[in-house]
N, C-alpha and C positions, 0 to 999 in steps of 0.2 A: 733573527728569532733566539735559531737550536744556543748561537756561543750567549746571547742571553738567560737561558732560562739555565742552562747550567753555571753562570754564577750567581742567578738566584735559589739558586736548591743550595751550592756551593751555603750559599745564608740563609737556607732555616725560609725558603720561598720567604722570607721578609724585606721587602727594598731596604729599611731604615737601616740591614748592616753588608748593604752588595760592597756598596764605597770601603770600607773595614776587608770585603772580603778580598775582591779584588786587588787593592795595593800591598795586599798583604804580601811579605819578603818574597822573590821566587815562585811565584802562585800564575798570573797570568806574565805571560814577555812580553807584550803592547805598549804596560803601564810604567816600562824603562826610556821608553821612547818621547812617554808623555808625561811629563811628571802635573801632582795631583795644581790644582790650582790654577793651572794654563788655560789661556786663552780656551774660548771652546771652538773649534771651524761654529764650518756657512756652509750659504749655498744648496745644493740641491740634493749634496752623496750625504750630505748631516739632516736634511732633510727625511730622510728614506731613512739613513741614524735611526732618527726620533721613531717612527711609526715604526721599525722592528723591536724597539725598545715598548710602547705601548703594548705591545701583542704579546713580547712574555711577558708582563707586567698582568694583563689581562688572562694569563693561563696561569702567574702565579697564586694570583688575586683572588679571582674570583672563576678560576674554569675553565678557561672559557678560551676552542680554539686545542689543534693539535700542542704533545711535548714532539714538536722537532730533531731532538734530540735521545729521544728515547731515554728517559731515566743515566742521560750522563753525567758524571761531574768532572770529567777531562776531557782537551782535547784539542789538538794542535794539529798545524800548516802542514800540507803534505809535503811538504819540501823542507821540515825536517825530519829524525826518527829518533828520539825521546828514548830515556831510556828506563821508563817511570811506567808507559807501555807494559811492560812485562807483567805480566800478572791481570794484568786487566782486561776487558771485553771488550772486543772495539762493536758498537751499536749501532752505526748510524756513521757514513758519508756525506757527507757532500757538499758540492763542488771544490777546493781545495781543505777542506779536512774534514778529519778523522777522532769523534765523538766514541768515548770509552768508556765506564762502569770499571 
């Protein structure tokens, strides 16, 4: 949900602009692994991801639920130490991800 909130915030909280934001070159590393237009996953993990997306959309469109990302506009996995975190404020740590603004 927090990752979805970051993507929505960067898209101006407008779901119509999320794909354009996440597929903008160099913005979200995971989009390099799954090219735009490739088949969607399936199964229980995909159903869980859809539910998380619905929760993030409810937050962005109707103010329903908490801001898990705490105002973040950037995030990364704990397995990397990106240079771009310098000068940003760490606002949340959720499982294996760090969120910044």
